[in-house]
N, C-alpha and C positions, 0 to 999 in steps of 0.2 A: 507858515503854520507852526504852532508850538506843540511839542510832544512832551508827555510826562517824563520827568527826569529818572524815575525809577518804575519798575514793573515787577510785581511779585513773581518770582520764579516758580512758586508752587501752584499758580493758577494761570497757566498759559492758555491761550486760544490761538494757535498757529493759523495763519491765513487771514485772521480778522484784525490782528493788531497792525497799527501803522508800521511801515518798514523800520523806522528809527527806533520805535518803542520795542519792537520784537528783537532787533539787533542788540539793543541795550540790555534787554532781559537775558539774552543768550551770553553776551559778553560778561555780564555779572556772574553768571553761573561758571563760565570758563575761568574767570579770574579767581574764583574761590576754589574750584576743583584743581586747576594747575596740572592736570594729567598730560595735556598736549603741549606744555611749555617746551620750547626748543624745536617743535615741528617745523616752524616757518616763521618769517618775520611778522605775519599777522598775529600769531599766538604770542610771540615775544612782545609785540606791541600791546596786546591785551594785558600781559603781566606788568609792563612798565607803566602804562596809563592807569591800571588798577592800583598799583602801589602809590602813584602820585595822588590819586583821588582819595585813597584811604588816609593819607597823612595830612590832607588839607584841613584847615580849621572848619569846624562844624560838619565834618564829613559824616556820612551815615555809616552804619556798621558794615555794609557792603559797598564796594566801589561804585561811584557814580560817574558814568562815562558821558562826556559832553557830545553834542552832535558832531563837533570837529573830530573828536577821538574816533567816533564810529565811522566817519567818512575816511579817515586815515587808515583805520584797520581794514575797512572794506576794500580799499584800493591796493592794499598790500596783499590781500588774499588772491591767489592765483587759481582758486577753485579746483585744486587737485583732488579733494574729497577724502584725503587720508584721515583728517581729524574726525570726519563723520563715521568712517568705518572703525575707528578706534574708540569712539565715544560710548561710555556706559549709559549715557542718558539719551541716546538717539531714539527717535520714534520706533516703536510705540510706547516708550517710557513716558510717564506722566509729565516729565520736564520737557519732552519733545525738543531736544536740542539738535538743530540742523544748522550749524554755523555757515556752511557754504551757501545754502539757500538764502538765509537771512542777510548775509553780506552781499550776495548778488543783487538782492532787492535794494539795498542801500546804494550800491554802485549805480544801479539803474536810475536813481534820482538825479545823477549828474548829467544825464542827457535825455532828450526827448526826440525820438526818431520822427522824421518827416519824409517817409518814402514817397508820398504823393508829390512833394516838391521836386525831388530828383526825377521822378517819372515825368512830371509836367515840363521840366526844363529839357529833358531828353526829347520828348515829342516836339516841343517848340523849336529846338535847334534843327532837327531833321526836317520838320515842316517848312521852316523858313528857308533852309537851304534849297529844298525842292522848289519852293515858290519863287525865290529870288534868282537863283543861278539858272541860266538857260539850260534846257534839257539836253541840248546838244553838247554843251560844255560839261554838264554833270556826268553824262554817260560816255564821253569820249575817252580814248586812251591817252594818258599823259605820261611822258617819260622824261627822264633827265632831271637836272637841278630845277627847283622851283615848280615841280609838277603839282604839288599839293596846293600851292598858292594860285595856280591857274583856276582852281575850283573855289577856294575860300582865300581871299587876300590875307597876307601875313599880318597886316595891321589889325584887321577884324578878328583874326584868330587870337592874336596876342592880347588885345584889349578884352575880349570875351572871357579868356581864361585867367588873366592876371588879376582883374578886378575882384571876382569872388574869392580867389585864392588869398589875396592880401587881406581882404576883409575877414575871411574865416580865420586866418592865422592870428590876426590882431585880436579878434574876439576870444579865441582859445587862450591867447596869452593873458588877457585880462581875467578870464575865469580861473586859470591855473594860479595866477597871483593871489586871487581871493581864496582859493583852496589852500594855498601855502600858509596864508595868514591864519586860516581856520584850524589847520592841523598843528600849527606851531604855537598858537596862543595859549598862554597859561602853563606851558611846559618849559620850565627853566632848568631842568636837570640835564637836558641834552646839550652838553657843552663841548662836543667834539668839533674838530676843525672842519669847516666847509670844504676846504681844498683837499684835505685827506679823504673826505667822504665821497667826493665826486667820482674818482675812479672806481671805488667800491660799488657805488650805485650803478655806474655804467656796466660793470661786470655783472651785477645781479640782473639788470634789465636785458643785457645782450645774451646771457646764458639761460635765462629763465630758471635760475637756481632755486627759487621758491616753489617751482612746480613739482619738485621732488617731495614736498611735504616733510615727513619725518625721515626721509632717506629711503623710503620704501620703494619709490620709483615704480609704481604699479604700471601695468601695460598701457592703460588708458592715458596716464600722464606722459609716458614716453612717446606715444604716438602724437599726442597733442603738442609736445615740445617740437618734434620734427616738423609737423605741419605748420605750426606757428612760426618757426624759423623760416620755412620755405616762403610763407606769405610775407612776413615782415622784411626779410632780407631781399626777397623779390621786389617788394615795393621800393626799398632803398636803391636797388639796382636800376629800376625804372626811373626813379628820381634823378639818379646819377646820369642816366642816359639823356634825360631832358636837359640837365645842366651842361653836359658835354655838347649837345646839339646847339644850345644857346651860345656857347663859346665858339663853336665852329661858325655859326651864323655871324656873330658880331666881331669875332676876332680875326677870322680868315675870309669872311664873305662867302662861305660855302653854304648853299641853300639845300634844304631837305627836298626830296628823300636822299639819304646817304647810301653808299654801297653796302652790300651785305656784310663785308668784313670790316666795316668801319666801327669805331668804338661805340657810337650811340646805338647802332643796330645790334651789336653783340650784347651790350649791357641790357638793352630793352628786350631782346629775345630771351636771354637767360632769366631776367627778372620777370618777364611776363609768364613764362612757363612755370616759374616758381610760384607766382601768385595764383595761377589757375590750379595747380596741384594743391597748394595750401588752402585756398578758399573752398574747393570742392571737398577736400579731405576733412577739414574742420566742420563743414556742414554735415558730412556723414557721421562724424563723431557726435555732434550735437543731436542728430536724429536718433542715434542709438541710445542716447541718454546716459543715465548714471545719476550724478548729483544734479542739483538745479542749475540752470543756466539763465543768462539774460536773453532768453530765446528770441524775442522780437528784435532787439537791438543787434544780436549776433547775426541773425539771418539777413537782416537788411544790409548790414555792413558787408557780409560775405558776398551777397548777391551783387552789390555795387562794385566791389573790388574784382570779382570774377568778370563782370561785364566790361569793366575798364580794360583788364588784361586780355580777355578773349577778343574783344573788338580791335585792340591794338595789334594782336598777332594776326588776326584775319586781314587787317589793313596791310600789314607787312607782306603777307603771303600773296595778296591779290592787288598790290599797288601798281602793277604794270598792265592791269586789265581794265575793261570798261566799268567794272564794279567799284573802282577806287573812289570815285566821287561820293557815292552813297555811303560807302564804308567810312570815309573820312568824316562825313556828317554824323554817322552813328557813333564813332569813337569820340568825336568832339562833344557830342551830347552826353555820353556817359561820364566823361571827364568833368564837364561843367556841372552836371547833377551832383557828382561827388564833391566838388569844391563848394557848391552852394550849401550843402548839408554838413560840411566838415565841422563847424563849431557846435552843431546841435546833436550829432549822432554818436554812435558807439565808438567811432574812431578816436574820440576825445579820451578814451580810457588810456591811451598811450602816454600823453603828457601828464595826466593825473597819476598814473602808476609810477612814472619816472620821478615825479615830485615826492610821492610817498616813499619810494625807495631811497631817495636822497635824504629825506628826513630820518628814515630808519638808520641809515649809515651814520648820520651825525649823532644820533642817540646811542648807537653802539660804540662810538668813539669817546664816551665819557671816561 
């Protein structure tokens, strides 16, 4: 679908304009106003891209932001809300400038949630496990190495999880590559070194530096930073636990479940607790509101990550009981549902934002 390249800032109709058209209108006002320049990378990107548009041949009097520019700016925005509270044109002003809301709606164009797919896969996995595995085996107590595989064979479990994961990661990689071309196209002034920019982008992503906005570090942004760190680093610890368990299995021939003080269990436990705290806390922050959020995508992703972590912790706590078989099916179902929706859902914001931060670091290195 094509959107108009310009939109008069004097005649807004918020909520009725298409997301890109509304974001273009607001970015144009912000580029002319310049009050929030320096608040964050999103505002600095508006300034840079606005300057580029203004000096291009046949440019209009006001900057003309391309769709790629808007996608780039949107994924740089961390939705701290500081620009909105500082804006002299925020609603109910006639200009009705609400940059966090407009950019959130542009970000949401990058994914389409499919909660029904995750739910269907979860139900299918549990139902198939109950239907195929003998009830006596499913409800029996299994202990020692290989206890999980007495319920669901290792080959079945591996194939069922690896296929959607690899497919999802490949599709995410393709989409991020297209996103990179879109945000880099036509911008020749960003001549910084890629290799010098990589550590800067990693720092910005790992510390959520741009969540501070203009350095105000309001209470909401501080709590969001802590909860986001708990969720993100918890997820990485769980991924590290899976990688360690894979090495144990193939390198040493040690079969799961592993002892409580083993590295996979320690990493998975700490990571799972972090994910539960982060997901539940962020859901609470979003419920209390403030500036606009990608509400549907946020809650679907948070619910998925909470279910994956909580079911994993429950499986760990009850793995020596007769409930282990059903809990294993529940946990596997949540993991498969998450992997199947990986390239379509809100989780894709992570690689998109990483790419945008890398592009911003390159442009800062001019």
